[in-house]
C-alpha positions as a Markdown table, in Angstrom:
| # | Residue | x | y | z |
|---|---|---|---|---|
| 1 | Met | 16.9 | -192.3 | -167.0 |
| 2 | Leu | 15.0 | -191.2 | -170.1 |
| 3 | Ser | 13.3 | -188.6 | -168.3 |
| 4 | Val | 16.9 | -186.8 | -168.1 |
| 5 | Tyr | 16.5 | -186.4 | -171.5 |
| 6 | Lys | 12.7 | -185.0 | -171.9 |
| 7 | Pro | 13.9 | -181.1 | -172.6 |
| 8 | Tyr | 16.5 | -182.3 | -175.0 |
| 9 | Phe | 14.3 | -184.8 | -176.7 |
| 10 | Thr | 11.6 | -181.9 | -176.9 |
| 11 | Gln | 14.2 | -179.4 | -178.4 |
| 12 | Ile | 15.4 | -181.5 | -180.9 |
| 13 | Leu | 12.0 | -182.8 | -181.9 |
| 14 | Lys | 10.9 | -179.2 | -182.3 |
| 15 | Leu | 13.9 | -178.6 | -184.6 |
| 16 | Ser | 13.8 | -182.0 | -186.3 |
| 17 | Tyr | 10.0 | -182.9 | -187.5 |
| 18 | Pro | 10.0 | -179.8 | -189.9 |
| 19 | Ile | 13.3 | -181.0 | -191.4 |
| 20 | Ile | 12.1 | -184.3 | -191.5 |
| 21 | Ile | 9.0 | -183.5 | -193.2 |
| 22 | Gly | 10.9 | -181.3 | -195.8 |
| 23 | Gln | 13.7 | -184.5 | -196.2 |
| 24 | Ile | 11.0 | -186.9 | -196.3 |
| 25 | Gly | 9.4 | -184.8 | -199.3 |
| 26 | Ile | 12.2 | -184.6 | -201.4 |
| 27 | Val | 12.6 | -188.6 | -200.8 |
| 28 | Leu | 9.2 | -188.9 | -202.1 |
| 29 | Met | 9.7 | -186.8 | -205.2 |
| 30 | Gly | 11.9 | -189.6 | -205.9 |
| 31 | Val | 9.9 | -192.3 | -205.0 |
| 32 | Ala | 7.1 | -190.7 | -207.1 |
| 33 | Asp | 9.8 | -190.7 | -209.8 |
| 34 | Val | 10.3 | -194.2 | -209.4 |
| 35 | Val | 6.9 | -195.6 | -208.9 |
| 36 | Met | 5.6 | -193.5 | -211.8 |
| 37 | Ile | 8.3 | -194.8 | -214.1 |
| 38 | Gly | 8.1 | -198.3 | -213.0 |
| 39 | Asn | 4.6 | -198.4 | -214.4 |
| 40 | Ile | 6.2 | -197.9 | -217.9 |
| 41 | Asn | 9.2 | -201.0 | -217.8 |
| 42 | Ala | 11.9 | -202.3 | -215.8 |
| 43 | Thr | 14.7 | -200.7 | -218.5 |
| 44 | Asn | 13.3 | -197.5 | -217.7 |
| 45 | Leu | 13.4 | -198.3 | -214.0 |
| 46 | Ala | 16.9 | -199.3 | -214.3 |
| 47 | Ala | 18.1 | -196.3 | -216.2 |
| 48 | Ala | 16.3 | -194.3 | -213.6 |
| 49 | Gly | 18.4 | -195.9 | -210.7 |
| 50 | Leu | 21.5 | -195.5 | -212.5 |
| 51 | Ala | 20.9 | -191.7 | -213.2 |
| 52 | Asn | 19.8 | -191.3 | -209.8 |
| 53 | Ser | 22.9 | -192.9 | -208.2 |
| 54 | Val | 25.4 | -191.1 | -210.7 |
| 55 | Tyr | 23.5 | -187.7 | -209.9 |
| 56 | Phe | 23.4 | -187.8 | -206.2 |
| 57 | Leu | 27.3 | -189.4 | -206.1 |
| 58 | Val | 28.3 | -186.0 | -207.1 |
| 59 | Ser | 25.7 | -183.6 | -206.0 |
| 60 | Ile | 25.9 | -185.0 | -202.4 |
| 61 | Ile | 29.5 | -183.2 | -202.1 |
| 62 | Gly | 27.5 | -180.0 | -202.5 |
| 63 | Ile | 24.5 | -180.9 | -200.1 |
| 64 | Gly | 27.1 | -182.4 | -197.5 |
| 65 | Thr | 29.6 | -179.3 | -197.8 |
| 66 | Leu | 26.4 | -176.7 | -197.3 |
| 67 | Ser | 25.0 | -178.9 | -194.4 |
| 68 | Ala | 27.8 | -177.0 | -192.1 |
| 69 | Val | 25.6 | -173.7 | -192.7 |
| 70 | Ser | 23.0 | -174.3 | -190.0 |
| 71 | Pro | 25.5 | -175.2 | -187.2 |
| 72 | Ile | 27.5 | -172.4 | -188.1 |
| 73 | Val | 24.6 | -169.9 | -188.1 |
| 74 | Ala | 23.2 | -171.7 | -184.9 |
| 75 | Lys | 26.6 | -171.1 | -183.1 |
| 76 | Ala | 26.5 | -167.5 | -184.4 |
| 77 | Lys | 23.0 | -167.1 | -183.0 |
| 78 | Gly | 23.5 | -168.9 | -179.9 |
| 79 | Ala | 26.8 | -166.5 | -179.2 |
| 80 | Gly | 24.5 | -163.1 | -180.0 |
| 81 | His | 26.5 | -162.4 | -183.2 |
| 82 | Thr | 23.8 | -160.8 | -185.1 |
| 83 | Asn | 26.1 | -159.4 | -187.7 |
| 84 | Glu | 27.6 | -162.8 | -188.5 |
| 85 | Thr | 24.0 | -164.0 | -189.1 |
| 86 | Ala | 23.4 | -161.6 | -191.7 |
| 87 | Leu | 26.5 | -162.2 | -193.5 |
| 88 | Leu | 26.4 | -165.9 | -193.3 |
| 89 | Phe | 23.2 | -165.4 | -195.4 |
| 90 | Arg | 25.0 | -164.2 | -198.4 |
| 91 | Gln | 27.9 | -166.5 | -197.9 |
| 92 | Ser | 25.5 | -169.5 | -198.1 |
| 93 | Ile | 23.8 | -168.4 | -201.3 |
| 94 | Trp | 27.6 | -167.7 | -202.7 |
| 95 | Ala | 28.7 | -171.0 | -201.4 |
| 96 | Ser | 25.7 | -172.9 | -203.2 |
| 97 | Leu | 26.7 | -171.0 | -206.5 |
| 98 | Ala | 30.2 | -171.9 | -206.2 |
| 99 | Leu | 29.5 | -175.8 | -205.7 |
| 100 | Ser | 26.7 | -175.9 | -208.4 |
| 101 | Leu | 29.4 | -174.8 | -211.0 |
| 102 | Phe | 31.8 | -177.5 | -209.8 |
| 103 | Ile | 29.0 | -180.0 | -209.7 |
| 104 | Val | 27.3 | -179.5 | -213.4 |
| 105 | Ile | 31.0 | -179.3 | -214.9 |
| 106 | Val | 31.8 | -182.8 | -213.3 |
| 107 | Leu | 28.0 | -184.3 | -214.0 |
| 108 | Phe | 28.4 | -183.1 | -217.6 |
| 109 | Ile | 31.7 | -185.0 | -218.2 |
| 110 | Leu | 30.5 | -188.2 | -216.7 |
| 111 | Thr | 26.8 | -188.1 | -218.5 |
| 112 | Ile | 28.8 | -187.9 | -222.0 |
| 113 | Asn | 31.0 | -190.7 | -220.9 |
| 114 | Leu | 28.4 | -192.9 | -219.4 |
| 115 | Glu | 30.0 | -196.1 | -221.1 |
| 116 | Trp | 32.4 | -196.0 | -218.3 |
| 117 | Phe | 29.7 | -197.6 | -215.9 |
| 118 | Gly | 29.7 | -200.7 | -217.9 |
| 119 | Gln | 25.6 | -200.7 | -218.1 |
| 120 | Ser | 23.6 | -202.3 | -221.1 |
| 121 | Glu | 23.2 | -199.9 | -224.5 |
| 122 | Glu | 19.7 | -199.7 | -223.9 |
| 123 | Val | 19.9 | -198.5 | -220.3 |
| 124 | Thr | 22.9 | -196.3 | -220.9 |
| 125 | Val | 20.8 | -194.4 | -223.9 |
| 126 | Leu | 18.0 | -193.7 | -221.6 |
| 127 | Thr | 20.1 | -192.5 | -218.7 |
| 128 | Lys | 22.2 | -189.9 | -220.5 |
| 129 | Ser | 19.1 | -187.9 | -221.5 |
| 130 | Tyr | 17.8 | -188.2 | -218.1 |
| 131 | Leu | 20.8 | -187.1 | -216.6 |
| 132 | His | 21.4 | -184.2 | -218.3 |
| 133 | Ile | 17.8 | -183.0 | -217.6 |
| 134 | Leu | 18.6 | -183.3 | -214.1 |
| 135 | Asn | 21.8 | -181.6 | -214.4 |
| 136 | Ala | 20.4 | -178.5 | -215.5 |
| 137 | Gly | 18.6 | -178.1 | -212.3 |
| 138 | Thr | 21.1 | -178.7 | -209.9 |
| 139 | Ile | 21.7 | -174.9 | -209.4 |
| 140 | Phe | 18.2 | -174.6 | -208.2 |
| 141 | Met | 18.5 | -177.9 | -206.0 |
| 142 | Leu | 21.7 | -176.2 | -204.2 |
| 143 | Ser | 20.3 | -172.7 | -203.9 |
| 144 | Phe | 17.2 | -174.0 | -202.2 |
| 145 | Ile | 19.3 | -176.1 | -199.7 |
| 146 | Gly | 22.0 | -173.3 | -199.0 |
| 147 | Ile | 18.9 | -171.1 | -197.9 |
| 148 | Lys | 17.1 | -173.6 | -196.2 |
| 149 | Gln | 20.3 | -174.5 | -194.1 |
| 150 | Tyr | 20.3 | -170.6 | -193.1 |
| 151 | Ser | 16.9 | -170.8 | -192.2 |
| 152 | Asp | 17.3 | -174.1 | -190.1 |
| 153 | Gly | 20.2 | -172.4 | -188.2 |
| 154 | Leu | 18.0 | -169.7 | -187.3 |
| 155 | Ser | 15.5 | -172.6 | -185.8 |
| 156 | Ile | 13.1 | -171.8 | -188.1 |
| 157 | Thr | 12.5 | -174.9 | -189.6 |
| 158 | Lys | 8.8 | -175.2 | -191.0 |
| 159 | Pro | 9.1 | -172.7 | -193.9 |
| 160 | Ser | 11.4 | -175.2 | -195.9 |
| 161 | Ala | 9.0 | -178.3 | -194.5 |
| 162 | Ile | 6.1 | -176.3 | -196.2 |
| 163 | Ile | 7.7 | -175.3 | -199.6 |
| 164 | Thr | 9.3 | -178.8 | -200.1 |
| 165 | Leu | 5.8 | -180.4 | -199.3 |
| 166 | Ile | 4.1 | -178.1 | -202.0 |
| 167 | Gly | 7.4 | -179.0 | -204.2 |
| 168 | Leu | 6.1 | -182.6 | -203.6 |
| 169 | Gly | 2.7 | -182.1 | -204.9 |
| 170 | Leu | 3.8 | -180.1 | -208.0 |
| 171 | Asn | 6.7 | -182.7 | -208.9 |
| 172 | Val | 3.7 | -185.5 | -208.9 |
| 173 | Phe | 1.4 | -183.6 | -211.2 |
| 174 | Leu | 4.1 | -182.5 | -213.6 |
| 175 | Asn | 5.2 | -186.4 | -213.7 |
| 176 | Trp | 1.7 | -187.4 | -214.3 |
| 177 | Val | 1.3 | -184.7 | -217.1 |
| 178 | Leu | 4.7 | -185.3 | -218.9 |
| 179 | Ile | 5.6 | -188.7 | -218.4 |
| 180 | Tyr | 2.4 | -190.0 | -219.6 |
| 181 | Gly | 1.4 | -187.2 | -221.9 |
| 182 | Lys | -1.5 | -185.8 | -220.5 |
| 183 | Phe | -3.7 | -182.7 | -221.6 |
| 184 | Gly | -2.5 | -183.1 | -225.2 |
| 185 | Leu | 1.3 | -183.0 | -224.4 |
| 186 | Pro | 3.7 | -185.3 | -225.7 |
| 187 | Arg | 4.4 | -188.7 | -223.9 |
| 188 | Leu | 8.0 | -188.0 | -222.4 |
| 189 | Glu | 8.3 | -190.8 | -220.3 |
| 190 | Leu | 11.9 | -190.9 | -218.2 |
| 191 | Glu | 13.0 | -187.5 | -219.6 |
| 192 | Gly | 9.5 | -186.0 | -218.6 |
| 193 | Ala | 10.1 | -186.9 | -215.0 |
| 194 | Gly | 13.8 | -185.2 | -215.5 |
| 195 | Tyr | 11.8 | -181.9 | -216.7 |
| 196 | Ala | 9.1 | -182.6 | -213.9 |
| 197 | Thr | 12.4 | -182.6 | -211.2 |
| 198 | Ser | 14.3 | -179.4 | -212.5 |
| 199 | Phe | 11.6 | -177.1 | -212.6 |
| 200 | Thr | 10.1 | -178.1 | -209.4 |
| 201 | Arg | 13.5 | -177.5 | -208.1 |
| 202 | Leu | 13.3 | -174.0 | -209.6 |
| 203 | Val | 10.2 | -173.1 | -208.1 |
| 204 | Met | 11.0 | -174.3 | -204.7 |
| 205 | Ala | 14.7 | -172.3 | -204.5 |
| 206 | Leu | 12.6 | -169.1 | -205.7 |
| 207 | Ala | 9.8 | -169.6 | -202.8 |
| 208 | Met | 12.5 | -169.8 | -200.1 |
| 209 | Leu | 14.5 | -167.0 | -201.2 |
| 210 | Thr | 11.5 | -164.7 | -201.4 |
| 211 | Tyr | 10.1 | -166.1 | -198.2 |
| 212 | Ile | 13.2 | -165.2 | -196.2 |
| 213 | Leu | 13.8 | -161.6 | -197.8 |
| 214 | Lys | 10.0 | -161.0 | -197.2 |
| 215 | Gly | 9.4 | -162.5 | -193.9 |
| 216 | Ser | 9.4 | -160.5 | -190.9 |
| 217 | Ile | 10.7 | -163.2 | -188.7 |
| 218 | Tyr | 14.0 | -162.8 | -190.6 |
| 219 | Lys | 14.4 | -159.1 | -190.4 |
| 220 | Pro | 16.3 | -159.2 | -187.1 |
| 221 | Trp | 19.3 | -162.0 | -188.7 |
| 222 | Leu | 19.6 | -159.9 | -192.2 |
| 223 | Lys | 20.7 | -156.8 | -191.2 |
| 224 | Ile | 24.4 | -156.2 | -191.6 |
| 225 | Lys | 26.4 | -153.5 | -189.9 |
| 226 | Glu | 29.5 | -154.0 | -191.2 |
| 227 | Gln | 30.9 | -156.0 | -194.4 |
| 228 | Ile | 34.1 | -157.3 | -192.3 |
| 229 | Gly | 34.1 | -161.1 | -191.9 |
| 230 | Gly | 32.4 | -162.4 | -195.1 |
| 231 | Leu | 35.2 | -163.8 | -196.6 |
| 232 | Arg | 36.0 | -165.8 | -193.3 |
| 233 | Leu | 32.7 | -167.2 | -193.0 |
| 234 | Phe | 32.7 | -168.2 | -196.9 |
| 235 | Lys | 36.0 | -170.2 | -196.0 |
| 236 | Asp | 34.2 | -171.7 | -192.7 |
| 237 | Ile | 31.5 | -172.9 | -194.7 |
| 238 | Phe | 34.0 | -175.0 | -196.9 |
| 239 | Arg | 36.3 | -175.5 | -194.1 |
| 240 | Ile | 34.0 | -177.3 | -191.8 |
| 241 | Gly | 31.5 | -178.4 | -194.5 |
| 242 | Leu | 33.7 | -179.9 | -197.4 |
| 243 | Pro | 34.8 | -182.7 | -195.3 |
| 244 | Ser | 31.2 | -183.5 | -194.2 |
| 245 | Gly | 30.6 | -183.4 | -197.9 |
| 246 | Met | 33.2 | -185.9 | -198.7 |
| 247 | Gln | 31.8 | -187.8 | -195.6 |
| 248 | Tyr | 28.6 | -188.1 | -197.6 |
| 249 | Phe | 30.2 | -188.5 | -201.1 |
| 250 | Phe | 31.7 | -191.6 | -199.9 |
| 251 | Glu | 29.0 | -192.9 | -198.4 |
| 252 | Val | 26.5 | -191.9 | -201.4 |
| 253 | Gly | 29.6 | -193.3 | -203.6 |
| 254 | Ala | 29.6 | -196.8 | -201.8 |
| 255 | Phe | 25.9 | -197.5 | -202.6 |
| 256 | Ala | 26.3 | -195.7 | -206.4 |
| 257 | Ser | 29.0 | -198.1 | -206.6 |
| 258 | Ala | 26.7 | -200.9 | -205.5 |
| 259 | Ala | 24.3 | -200.2 | -207.8 |
| 260 | Ile | 26.8 | -200.0 | -210.9 |
| 261 | Met | 27.9 | -203.4 | -209.7 |
| 262 | Ile | 24.4 | -204.8 | -209.3 |
| 263 | Gly | 23.9 | -204.1 | -213.0 |
| 264 | Trp | 26.6 | -206.1 | -214.2 |
| 265 | Phe | 24.3 | -208.7 | -213.0 |
| 266 | Ser | 21.3 | -208.1 | -214.4 |
| 267 | Lys | 19.1 | -205.1 | -215.3 |
| 268 | Glu | 16.7 | -206.8 | -213.1 |
| 269 | Gln | 18.7 | -207.2 | -209.9 |
| 270 | Leu | 19.3 | -203.3 | -210.6 |
| 271 | Ala | 15.9 | -202.8 | -210.6 |
| 272 | Ala | 15.3 | -204.7 | -207.4 |
| 273 | His | 18.0 | -202.6 | -205.7 |
| 274 | Gln | 16.5 | -199.4 | -206.9 |
| 275 | Ile | 13.1 | -199.9 | -205.0 |
| 276 | Ala | 14.7 | -201.3 | -201.9 |
| 277 | Ile | 17.5 | -198.5 | -201.6 |
| 278 | Asn | 14.2 | -196.1 | -202.3 |
| 279 | Leu | 12.3 | -197.4 | -199.2 |
| 280 | Ala | 15.3 | -197.4 | -196.9 |
| 281 | Ser | 16.0 | -193.8 | -197.8 |
| 282 | Val | 12.6 | -192.8 | -196.6 |
| 283 | Thr | 13.8 | -193.9 | -193.1 |
| 284 | Tyr | 17.1 | -192.3 | -193.5 |
| 285 | Met | 15.9 | -189.1 | -194.4 |
| 286 | Val | 14.5 | -189.1 | -190.8 |
| 287 | Ala | 17.7 | -189.8 | -189.5 |
| 288 | Thr | 19.1 | -187.1 | -191.4 |
| 289 | Gly | 16.4 | -184.8 | -190.0 |
| 290 | Leu | 17.3 | -186.1 | -186.4 |
| 291 | Ser | 20.8 | -185.6 | -187.4 |
| 292 | Ala | 20.1 | -182.0 | -188.6 |
| 293 | Gly | 18.3 | -181.2 | -185.6 |
| 294 | Gly | 21.1 | -182.6 | -183.4 |
| 295 | Ser | 23.6 | -180.9 | -185.1 |
| 296 | Ile | 21.5 | -177.4 | -184.6 |
| 297 | Ala | 21.2 | -178.2 | -181.0 |
| 298 | Val | 24.6 | -178.9 | -180.2 |
| 299 | Gly | 25.9 | -175.4 | -182.0 |
| 300 | Asp | 23.7 | -173.7 | -180.3 |
| 301 | Ala | 24.7 | -174.8 | -176.8 |
| 302 | Trp | 28.5 | -174.3 | -177.9 |
| 303 | Gly | 27.7 | -170.8 | -178.8 |
| 304 | Arg | 26.1 | -170.4 | -175.5 |
| 305 | Lys | 29.0 | -172.1 | -173.9 |
| 306 | Asn | 27.1 | -174.7 | -172.0 |
| 307 | Lys | 28.9 | -177.8 | -172.4 |
| 308 | Lys | 26.2 | -179.9 | -170.4 |
| 309 | Asp | 23.7 | -179.1 | -173.0 |
| 310 | Leu | 26.3 | -179.7 | -175.7 |
| 311 | Ile | 26.5 | -183.2 | -174.6 |
| 312 | Met | 23.2 | -183.9 | -173.6 |
| 313 | Ser | 21.9 | -182.6 | -177.1 |
| 314 | Gly | 24.0 | -185.2 | -178.6 |
| 315 | Lys | 23.2 | -188.0 | -176.8 |
| 316 | Ala | 19.7 | -187.6 | -177.1 |
| 317 | Ala | 19.6 | -187.4 | -180.8 |
| 318 | Leu | 21.2 | -190.5 | -180.8 |
| 319 | Val | 18.9 | -192.0 | -178.1 |
| 320 | Met | 16.2 | -190.5 | -180.9 |
| 321 | Ser | 17.7 | -192.3 | -183.6 |
| 322 | Val | 18.1 | -195.8 | -182.4 |
| 323 | Leu | 14.4 | -195.5 | -181.2 |
| 324 | Phe | 13.0 | -194.8 | -184.7 |
| 325 | Met | 15.3 | -197.0 | -186.6 |
| 326 | Gly | 14.3 | -199.9 | -184.6 |
| 327 | Ser | 10.7 | -199.5 | -185.1 |
| 328 | Thr | 11.3 | -199.0 | -188.8 |
| 329 | Ser | 13.4 | -202.2 | -188.7 |
| 330 | Leu | 10.5 | -204.2 | -187.5 |
| 331 | Leu | 8.2 | -202.7 | -190.3 |
| 332 | Phe | 10.7 | -203.6 | -192.7 |
| 333 | Ala | 10.9 | -207.2 | -191.6 |
| 334 | Met | 7.1 | -208.0 | -191.2 |
| 335 | Phe | 5.9 | -205.6 | -194.1 |
| 336 | Asn | 8.5 | -206.2 | -196.7 |
| 337 | Thr | 6.1 | -207.4 | -199.8 |
| 338 | Phe | 3.6 | -205.0 | -199.1 |
| 339 | Phe | 6.0 | -202.4 | -199.5 |
| 340 | Val | 7.6 | -203.5 | -202.9 |
| 341 | Gly | 3.9 | -204.3 | -204.2 |
| 342 | Leu | 3.6 | -200.5 | -204.1 |
| 343 | Tyr | 6.4 | -200.3 | -206.8 |
| 344 | Ile | 6.2 | -203.0 | -209.0 |
| 345 | Asp | 4.2 | -206.2 | -210.0 |
| 346 | Asp | 7.1 | -207.9 | -211.9 |
| 347 | Val | 7.3 | -211.3 | -209.7 |
| 348 | Leu | 11.2 | -211.8 | -209.9 |
| 349 | Val | 11.9 | -208.2 | -209.6 |
| 350 | Gly | 9.4 | -207.6 | -206.7 |
| 351 | Gly | 10.7 | -211.0 | -204.8 |
| 352 | Met | 14.3 | -209.9 | -204.8 |
| 353 | Ala | 13.5 | -206.2 | -203.6 |
| 354 | Ala | 11.4 | -208.2 | -200.8 |
| 355 | Asn | 14.6 | -210.0 | -199.9 |
| 356 | Leu | 16.8 | -206.9 | -199.8 |
| 357 | Leu | 14.5 | -205.2 | -197.4 |
| 358 | Leu | 15.2 | -207.8 | -194.9 |
| 359 | Ile | 18.6 | -206.9 | -194.9 |
| 360 | Ala | 17.8 | -203.4 | -194.7 |
| 361 | Ala | 15.7 | -204.2 | -191.6 |
| 362 | Leu | 19.0 | -205.6 | -190.2 |
| 363 | Phe | 21.2 | -202.2 | -191.0 |
| 364 | Gln | 18.6 | -199.7 | -189.7 |
| 365 | Leu | 19.9 | -198.9 | -186.4 |
| 366 | Ser | 23.6 | -198.8 | -187.4 |
| 367 | Asp | 22.5 | -196.7 | -190.4 |
| 368 | Gly | 20.3 | -194.1 | -188.2 |
| 369 | Val | 23.5 | -194.1 | -185.5 |
| 370 | Gln | 26.1 | -193.2 | -188.0 |
| 371 | Cys | 23.8 | -190.6 | -189.6 |
| 372 | Val | 23.1 | -188.6 | -186.3 |
| 373 | Ser | 26.7 | -189.2 | -185.3 |
| 374 | Leu | 28.2 | -187.0 | -188.2 |
| 375 | Gly | 25.6 | -184.2 | -187.6 |
| 376 | Ile | 26.2 | -183.8 | -183.9 |
| 377 | Leu | 30.0 | -184.0 | -184.8 |
| 378 | Arg | 29.7 | -181.3 | -187.1 |
| 379 | Gly | 27.9 | -179.6 | -184.5 |
| 380 | Ile | 31.6 | -179.2 | -182.7 |
| 381 | Asn | 33.4 | -178.9 | -185.9 |
| 382 | Asp | 34.8 | -182.2 | -186.1 |
| 383 | Thr | 34.4 | -183.3 | -189.4 |
| 384 | Lys | 38.1 | -184.3 | -190.7 |
| 385 | Leu | 38.6 | -187.5 | -188.7 |
| 386 | Pro | 35.1 | -188.9 | -189.3 |
| 387 | Thr | 35.8 | -188.5 | -192.8 |
| 388 | Val | 38.7 | -190.8 | -192.4 |
| 389 | Phe | 36.3 | -193.6 | -190.7 |
| 390 | Thr | 33.7 | -193.0 | -193.3 |
| 391 | Val | 36.6 | -194.2 | -196.0 |
| 392 | Ile | 37.3 | -197.1 | -194.1 |
| 393 | Ala | 33.9 | -198.1 | -193.2 |
| 394 | Tyr | 32.8 | -198.1 | -196.9 |
| 395 | Trp | 35.5 | -198.3 | -199.0 |
| 396 | Val | 37.8 | -200.6 | -196.9 |
| 397 | Ile | 35.1 | -202.9 | -195.3 |
| 398 | Gly | 31.8 | -202.3 | -197.0 |
| 399 | Ile | 32.4 | -202.2 | -200.8 |
| 400 | Pro | 35.3 | -205.1 | -200.6 |
| 401 | Ser | 33.4 | -207.6 | -198.7 |
| 402 | Gly | 30.4 | -207.0 | -200.6 |
| 403 | Trp | 32.1 | -207.6 | -203.7 |
| 404 | Leu | 33.8 | -210.9 | -202.2 |
| 405 | Met | 30.2 | -212.2 | -201.1 |
| 406 | Ala | 29.0 | -211.1 | -203.8 |
| 407 | Lys | 31.2 | -212.9 | -206.8 |
| 408 | Tyr | 33.0 | -215.4 | -204.8 |
| 409 | Phe | 30.1 | -216.7 | -202.4 |
| 410 | Asp | 27.5 | -216.6 | -205.4 |
| 411 | Leu | 25.1 | -214.1 | -203.4 |
| 412 | Gly | 24.8 | -211.6 | -206.2 |
| 413 | Leu | 23.1 | -208.4 | -205.3 |
| 414 | Tyr | 22.4 | -209.9 | -201.3 |
| 415 | Gly | 26.2 | -210.2 | -200.8 |
| 416 | Ile | 26.5 | -206.6 | -201.7 |
| 417 | Trp | 23.8 | -205.3 | -199.2 |
| 418 | Phe | 25.4 | -207.5 | -196.6 |
| 419 | Gly | 28.8 | -206.0 | -197.3 |
| 420 | Leu | 27.4 | -202.5 | -197.1 |
| 421 | Ser | 25.8 | -203.5 | -193.7 |
| 422 | Leu | 29.2 | -204.6 | -192.3 |
| 423 | Gly | 30.4 | -200.8 | -193.3 |
| 424 | Leu | 27.5 | -199.3 | -191.8 |
| 425 | Thr | 27.9 | -201.1 | -188.2 |
| 426 | Phe | 31.4 | -200.1 | -188.5 |
| 427 | Ser | 30.6 | -196.4 | -189.0 |
| 428 | Ala | 28.1 | -196.5 | -186.2 |
| 429 | Ile | 30.4 | -197.7 | -183.6 |
| 430 | Val | 33.4 | -195.5 | -184.1 |
| 431 | Leu | 31.8 | -192.1 | -184.7 |
| 432 | Ser | 29.1 | -192.5 | -181.8 |
| 433 | Ile | 32.2 | -193.1 | -179.5 |
| 434 | Arg | 33.8 | -190.5 | -181.0 |
| 435 | Phe | 31.6 | -187.9 | -180.1 |
| 436 | Ile | 31.0 | -188.8 | -176.6 |
| 437 | Lys | 34.8 | -188.8 | -176.0 |
| 438 | Glu | 35.4 | -185.5 | -177.7 |
| 439 | Ser | 32.3 | -183.7 | -176.4 |
| 440 | Asn | 33.5 | -184.7 | -173.0 |
| 441 | Glu | 36.9 | -183.6 | -173.3 |
| 442 | Phe | 35.6 | -180.2 | -175.2 |
| 443 | Asp | 37.1 | -177.3 | -174.0 |
| 444 | Phe | 35.6 | -173.5 | -175.0 |
| 445 | Val | 38.7 | -171.5 | -174.2 |
| 446 | Lys | 41.0 | -173.7 | -176.3 |
| 447 | Asp | 38.3 | -173.3 | -179.2 |
| 448 | Glu | 38.4 | -169.3 | -178.7 |
| 449 | Gln | 42.1 | -169.3 | -178.9 |
| 450 | Gln | 41.7 | -171.6 | -182.0 |
| 451 | Gln | 39.3 | -169.1 | -183.4 |
| 452 | Phe | 41.3 | -166.0 | -182.5 |
| 453 | Lys | 44.6 | -167.8 | -184.4 |
| 454 | Glu | 42.6 | -168.1 | -187.6 |
| 455 | Leu | 41.2 | -164.7 | -187.5 |
| 456 | Ile | 44.4 | -163.1 | -187.4 |
| 457 | Asn | 46.1 | -165.4 | -189.9 |
């Protein structure tokens, strides 16, 4: 049975593995920050957790919106529309800049009003300065992602992975220098991690832009023959991508809200949550890589008008997510204390984090399936109804049930995590069913008619 999927596994793996390496590299930057900050004290670790939760709660809208670039480019490439692919390079950059302006303003407002989140004064003060520094690097982060998505859509996924790994090394080195005050520089602690991250993002954005403009492999896809259609493509990025951005927002928002609620219990519980979610995010990044690879493969099949490849590519991506996340589930269950020990030697915080990894082991499969389902649905431009499903999963099921278990059944942070597990499971079921239904009913003629109506309007 699985042999039928072999060519699709190969295609998606070829597309995905550089993206996965890049995604893990990005997450490992956060892991490095947390590990190195955790060596200071639990208060700094809690502040880092709160800051990252707030930062990604907002910035994920931009990241999610830009995720639409790769399937749009893949579709244009698959259909042989070289002028569209050239126009999309510029439009992806313009979209990145527009999103950056919005996100920077929102984050600035939240940062100066951080008291809204009801955390301890000590944690709030540390978080504010750290968030301001992270926010300064937002434009560089989104520029890198927009350009990276363009390259991924052309099925050229290795350059961004290499640049990310170089960025990881730079970030760790700068963390060591600035957090602990090496080479005669002042010891900046948490703020030092912020400066290191923002500077690394600048270097990565410039490197990615330079590589595409100078690389011969991109030249056939960057020649603009006529300017007509640029505005339409810019709108397409937001029309398809913004619902995806909101999907990510509702998901990350749920986990950010979970962090805030856990912070109401104690800073030790918040620190434990930060460690466990940091570890879970590593495996999630592999799932997002498979999601991106599946999205590109599905978009390419759509451009070639090959329904069989479209369906099989999506199903292959789902099978791969199940196989991988099933394996990580076993690892979390068997080596939970070992993984936590890499972060902190505090017995209380470490014990709670190890317990949370057991819960994470339970929702690994659901997390992988729902993540890949969102990607392959994005590949066929189906983003609106999946956004509704995401809202229900996290904000009707996950957060309310988690708070109920935490507050009224005295489960504390464990209750919050059990609630999130329920939301992820619901999301995985409905989204995977949605793709199977929509892909089987997909009509290329109907799609062309819809595109023509949009063009003349």
